[in-house]
VOPAGU-2260 file (C-alpha; in pm, 1 decimal, decimal comma):
REM VOPAGU-2260
SITE   aa  ch    i         X         Y         Z
SITE  UNK   A    0    -762,5   -2371,1     235,1
SITE  UNK   A    1    -732,0   -1991,0     222,5
SITE  UNK   A    2    -635,7   -1872,2    -127,9
SITE  UNK   A    3    -635,5   -1497,2    -182,0
SITE  UNK   A    4    -588,1   -1321,2    -512,8
SITE  UNK   A    5    -273,4   -1116,7    -568,6
SITE  UNK   A    6    -339,6    -758,4    -456,0
SITE  UNK   A    7    -359,9    -486,2    -721,3
SITE  UNK   A    8     -71,8    -252,1    -630,5
SITE  UNK   A    9     -81,9     117,9    -721,3
SITE  UNK   A   10     141,5     424,1    -679,8
SITE  UNK   A   11      38,7     775,5    -593,2
SITE  UNK   A   12      17,2    1022,8    -878,7
SITE  UNK   A   13     250,6    1237,2    -665,0
SITE  UNK   A   14     529,0     976,1    -674,4
SITE  UNK   A   15     683,0    1110,1    -996,6
SITE  UNK   A   16     826,7     910,2   -1283,5
SITE  UNK   A   17    1176,6     837,5   -1155,8
SITE  UNK   A   18    1080,8     508,2    -991,7
SITE  UNK   A   19    1278,7     580,1    -676,3
SITE  UNK   A   20    1153,2     648,5    -326,9
SITE  UNK   A   21     798,9     533,3    -400,6
SITE  UNK   A   22     548,2     358,8    -181,2
SITE  UNK   A   23     290,9     128,1    -336,6
SITE  UNK   A   24     -49,4      56,4    -190,4
SITE  UNK   A   25    -310,5    -212,3    -240,5
SITE  UNK   A   26    -667,6    -207,2    -112,0
SITE  UNK   A   27    -777,2    -522,8      67,1
SITE  UNK   A   28   -1081,4    -614,4     275,1
SITE  UNK   A   29   -1065,5    -408,5     590,3
SITE  UNK   A   30    -764,0    -195,9     506,3
SITE  UNK   A   31    -460,3    -121,1     298,6
SITE  UNK   A   32    -125,6    -285,2     224,6
SITE  UNK   A   33     186,2     -69,4     183,8
SITE  UNK   A   34     527,8    -167,1      45,6
SITE  UNK   A   35     846,8     -19,0     -97,4
SITE  UNK   A   36     821,6     -10,6    -477,8
SITE  UNK   A   37    1194,8     -84,2    -511,0
SITE  UNK   A   38    1166,0    -403,1    -304,7
SITE  UNK   A   39     835,4    -561,2    -402,0
SITE  UNK   A   40     930,2    -897,4    -249,1
SITE  UNK   A   41    1015,1    -727,5      81,6
SITE  UNK   A   42     798,9    -667,8     387,1
SITE  UNK   A   43     444,5    -535,5     364,0
SITE  UNK   A   44     280,1    -306,2     619,0
SITE  UNK   A   45     -86,1    -383,4     688,7
SITE  UNK   A   46    -297,1     -83,6     792,8
SITE  UNK   A   47    -656,2    -126,1     905,1
SITE  UNK   A   48    -910,4     101,3     735,1
SITE  UNK   A   49    -995,7     291,0    1054,6
SITE  UNK   A   50    -627,9     364,1    1126,1
SITE  UNK   A   51    -569,8     476,5     764,9
SITE  UNK   A   52    -864,3     718,3     777,3
SITE  UNK   A   53    -736,4     863,5    1105,5
SITE  UNK   A   54    -388,9     904,8     953,8
SITE  UNK   A   55    -525,3    1085,5     645,9
SITE  UNK   A   56    -744,1    1314,8     858,7
SITE  UNK   A   57    -440,5    1408,9    1069,9
SITE  UNK   A   58    -237,2    1522,2     766,6
């Protein structure tokens, strides 16, 4: 049986306080989870750590 703890979701300090148009992230083994903060039960994007680092370097 594979039981994983609930991820600890966080928002960027740049997201502002309005609560709209925010992306939440959660660190997991090997990468990052991303979701829309307005639809927390919606789909989650899984990004591997290597791909995330490449994305950040390209910014």
